[in-house]
N, C-alpha and C positions, 0 to 999 in steps of 0.2 A: 293411830297412824293417819297422817294427813295426805292429801293428794300431792303435795309438794315432796313428800317422802318417796313417792312412787316414780316421780319424774327423774330420768337419768341425769346425772350431773355432767356438765360440760368439762371436757379435758382439753388442755392446751399443751403444746410441746414446741420448744425452741432449742436449737443447738447453736452455741457460740464458740468460735475458735479464734485464737490469736493469729493474725496474718503476719505481723512484724511488730517492732517497737512503737509504731505509730498508729496502728489500727487493728481492729478485730472485725469479725463479721458474724451476724446472726442469721440463721436460716429457719424458716418456718413455711410449711407447705411448699409452694414453688417460688417463694419470695426470699430476697436477701437484702440486708441492710448493713452498710458499713458503719462501724462504731469508732468513736474517738476514745482510744484507750492509752494515748500517749500522755506521759506525765507533763509534757510541755504544752499539750493541747494540739488538736488537729482541726484546722479550719474547714476541712472538707468532709467532716463527719459529725454526727451528733454525739456529745458526751453523755454519760449516764443520766445526769440531771436533766439535760435537754430532752433525752429520750423519755424520761418520766413525764415531763411537761407535754411532750408530743402525744404520749399515750393518753393523758387526760384530755387533750384536745380531740383526739380521735374518738374517745369514749363519749364525749359530749355530742359530737356530730353523729356518731352511730346511734346515740340515744334519740336524737332528733329524727333520724331516718326511721327508727323503730316506732316512735309515738305519733308522728304526723299523720299516718294513715288512720290510726285509731281515733285521733282527735279531729280528723278532717281539717287539719291545719294547713293552710296554703302558704307556701313561701317560694321565693324566686332564688334565694341563695342564703348562705350562712358563712360567717367567718368567726373564728375563735382566737383570741389573743390571750396568752398566758405568760405571767411573770412569776418567778420564784426567787425567794431569798434563802440562801444557805447559811446555816450557822456552822461554826468550826468545831465547837466542843459541846456535846458529841456531834460529829458531822451528820447533818440531816437537813431536809428542807424545813425551814422554820415556818415559812408562810408561802402560800400560793394564792395569787389573785388572777381571776379570769374575767374576760368580757366576751359575751356572745352577741354578735351583731347579726340580726336577722333582717333580710330583705323581705318584708311582708306588709300586707295591708290589714292584717288581723288586728283586733282591738288590743288595748293594753292588758285587759283581763285575760285574754287568750294567750298573750305573750307570757304573762305571769304563770299561767297554767302549764305552758310548755316548759318553762324553767323549773317548776316544781317536779314535773315528770322526769326531766333530765337528772335532777338531784336524787330523786327517789330510786331510779332504776339503773343507774350507771355503775357497772362493776368496778371500773378503775376509780371512778369518783368516790364510791363508797369504801374502797380500800384505802384511799389516801386520806379521806376526811377525818377519821378518828385520831390519827397521829399528827395532823398538820393543821395549822390555822388556814383553812381553805374557805375562801369566799369570792363572790363575784356577782356580776350583774348581767342582765339580758336587756338589750335595747334594739330598737329598729334602725335600719340603715337610713 
């Protein structure tokens, strides 16, 4: 038995309900997000594919927040841009490309180290990667 077997697993809980023919909403903890579940599209909400890309973006930024204190990596800001291409048959995200833009004075080697840690320890990143052509770059602002 390893020490990772003894560590309790994290659990997540989200509840989603249909509001009307144009939108639904998901609740988690004390937060709520409106979702585009309209077959014609709803410009005032994220559709499921956009929500997936947002989850990846949030995972990347949360990964940065997790590893910067460990690496003693200094940054002033971060932006993540994500683009996805959907195939029709079977419907799935065929490819996802991301760009991480970091406002930092750290060296290129340290920027590369940050990127490697993001890819290694991101829950959403590692869930998406095996079934999708996922690639991206990290650069400085």
